[in-house]
N, C-alpha and C positions, 0 to 999 in steps of 0.2 A: 735253685736254678742259678747258674753262674751269670754274673753281670756281663752285658755287652761291653765292648771296648769304649764306646761313647759314654755309656752310663757310668763306667768306672772313672773316666776322666771327669765327668760332672761331679761325682761324689768326692773325688780327691780335691777338685777345685774348691768346693764349698767347705770342705773340712780343713783346708789349709790356706784360707784367706786369699784365694785366687792363685795360689802357686801349685804347679803340676810338674811332676818329674818325667822320666822317660824321654820319649822323642820331643816333648814340649818343654823340657827343662830350660828355663831362662827366656822363653818366648813370651811375647805379649799376647795373653789369651783372655778372651771374654766368653761369657755364656749368652747366647742370643735365644730368647724365647719368642717364637712366632705362633700365630694362629693358623691352623691348617686351612688352605684355600678351599678345600672340599669338605673336610671333616669338621672344621670348626673347633677342633681340640688343640691344646697347646703342645708345642714341640720345642725342646731345648737342644741347642747345638753348640759345642765348643768351636770357637773360631779365632784365628789370629787376627790382630788388628794393628793399625798404624794411626798414631795421633796426628791430627792436622789442626793445630791451635786447640780450640775447645771442642772440636769435633773428633769423632772416631770413624775411621774408614775400614770397611771390610770388603773382601773381594770374593765374588762367586766363582772361585777357581774349580771347585769340585775335583781337586787333584789333577787338573788338566783334562777332565772328561769333556766329551763333545756335547753334553747336556748341562743346562743350568741346574744347580742343586735345588732340592725341594724347598729349603728355607727361603730361597729367592722368590720362587713362585708364591709362597705363602705371604711374604711381605708386600708383593704387588697387589694381592687381594686385600690384605689387612695391614696397612702401614704402621699401625700402633704396635710397638714391640716392647719387650722388657730386656734390659741389659744388666748383666752382672760383671763388674770389674773390681777385682780385689775384694774388699768387704762391702762395696756399695752396690745397691740395686736401684734402678730408676727406669721410668718410662721414656721412650724415645719414638721419634718418627723416622722411619727408614725411607730414604730418598735416593734412588739410583741416579748417578750423575750421567749426563748425556753430552754428546758432541765434544767440543774442545775442552769443556770442564772435565769430562771423564778422562780424556787423554792426559791432561795435566795432573789430575789426582793419581792416575795410574803410574805416572813417572815418579811422583813422590813416594808412592808405595814401594816401587821397585828399588828406589835408592836405599830404603830401609830394609826391605826384604827381597833380594834379587831373585829368589826362587819363583816369584810370580811371573817374571819374564819368561822363564822356562815353561811354565804352564801355558802361557799365552802362545808361545812358539809351537806348542804341540797340538793346538786345536784351531779350527777355522772360526769358531765363534768368538765374539768379543767378550772378554771376561767382564762382568758387571762390577763396577765400583760403587758401593753403597755408602752413603753418608748417614751416620746415626746422629740425629739432632735431638738433644734433650728436650722433653716435652713437659717438664715440671720444674719448679724452682729448686735450685741447689741450696736448700736451707740448712744452716748449721743445726746440730742436735738441740732440741728444746726451743727452737725459734719458729716452728711451724704454727699453723692455726691452732688456737686454743679452744675454739668453740665452733659449732656448726655454721654460725653466721660468717666467721672469718673464712671457713672452708668454702662456703658458697661463693663469697667474693673472689677467692683464689680461682675457683673453677670458672666463674663468669669472666674474670679478667683474661684468662687464657683463651676462652672461646672468642671473646671480642678481638684479641690480638691476632688469633689465628685466622679469623675471617678477614681482617684487614690485610694480613699477609697474603692470603689467597687473591685478594683484589689486586695487589701490587704485581703479583706474578702473572695474573691474567692480562693485565695491561701490557706487561713486558712481552708476553707470549704473542699477543695479537699485534703489537707494534713491530715485532720481528717479522711476522708474516706479511704485514703491510709494506715493509721496507723492501721486499723482494722486487728486483728489476729484471727484465729480460724474459726470454722464453722459458718454457718448462715449469715444472712444479717448484714452489719455493722450498729451499732447504729447511730441514727441521731446525727450529730456533733454539733447541737445547733446553726448553722449559716445559715441554709437554708432560714428561713424567713427573717433574718437580711440581707442576701445578696440580696434576692428577693426584699425586700422593698426599699433598697438603689438603686438597679438597676432601679426599677420602678420610684422612685422619680427623679433620674437623667434623665430618658427618658422623664417623664412628663414635667420637668422643661425645658429641651432642646427643646421639641416640642412647648411649650408655647412661649419660647424665639424666635424661628425661625418663628413661625406663626405670631407673632407680627411684626417682622422685614419685612416679606414678604408682609403682609397686609397693614402696616402703615409706618414704618420707611423708607424702601427702596423706595417706590413710592414717598414719600415726598421729600427725598433727590435727587432722580433722576430728579424730575421736576425742581429743582433749579440748578442741575449740570449735564446737558445732556452729557457733555464730558466724564462722568464716567459711561456711559451706559454699557460698557464692564465689569466694575468692578461689578456692580449690577447683571448682567447676570451670571457672574462666581459665585458670592456668592449664588444666588438662585439655581444654579446647584449643588453646594456643599451641600446645605440644603437637596436636594433630595438624594444625595449620603449617607449622614449621616442618613436620615430617613430609607433608605433601610437596612442599617446595624442595626439600632434600631429594625426593624422588625425581623431580624434574632436572635437578642439577646432575644427578647420577646419569641420567639419560644423555645429557649434554657432554659429560665427561667421556662417555664411551666413544664419542667422535670429536675429541678435543682438537685434533690436528686439523679438522675441517669445520669446526663449529662456527656458527655465525657470531661474530664478535658482539653485535648489538643485542642479539637475543641472550647470549651468555651473560653480558653485563646487566641486562634488564633483570634476569632471574637472580643474579647475585645481589643487585641493589634491592630487589624486593625482599630477598631473604634477610639482608642486613637490616632493613627497616623493621620487618616483623620481629626478628630476633632481638634487636636492641630494645624495642618497646616491651617485648616479653620479659627480658632480663631486668629492665628497669622496674616493671610492675612487680615482678617476683621479689626483688630486693626490698622495694617499698613495703610489700605486704608481709614478708616472712622474716626479715632480719631481726625485728624485735623479739619474735618467738624463738629464733634459733640462737640468739646470743647467750641464752642461759643453759644451752645444752653443750656439754664438753665434747671436744674432739681431740683424739679419737674417743669413741664412746666408752664410758666406764661400765664394766661388767656389773650386773646387779648383785 
């Protein structure tokens, strides 16, 4: 069965260290892998991009279509994406820009790739500008975690920093709402989507981390260390507590534009306290066991 045009571009990209000929020859091209908003399956799409410092910008132009592309709807539901640029592959958080920031970034994109201005002129919808924020350390080869203890610390450090990041954005979001003066509804502060995406990315990552521990890590450790059964039971119960708080945060996020600031902060503070205590206890209990297990795992 012949390859589709998109799949042929993907295969050429991966076979030639990110270089593609034909209509994309010489263009800055990346592969974006998103998780289907409805299907939950992965989809990879070749896209042009523009660099903005350490960030990559992509535009939901869909060739000037009047509808947003599927990959954009996917990343709104699942902000954690995979990016391939050249020979590098890494995880990222996809954050659509809003308001003035979106307009500024779109101007930067158009200076590099004027064709996007033509796409925008041909449709009434506002073309989304999505910022791809790297979600994992840019470690040099051979400098990553050497064992599971170091990997656990790396994951926990990211979770702590992401939760702090969400709090900063929440404060800025609610401050912008509170600063509104005069009649009428307050203007969008430009942080609603940003806050939402980072919250969802944090929750997705935390769920993935805890699911992997419950399904694989904890049972494997418990079988070799039966005297720690109480430790693993406590960690599993704390996972359920954190999951309940995540559900409440998801409900708040659905109405972030009108969410009550005090309630949102209360839930975020409660989650921060619970999660910090959980991560501290997990590190105290498990790091001595994990320090002797190499990472990546060695095949038997």
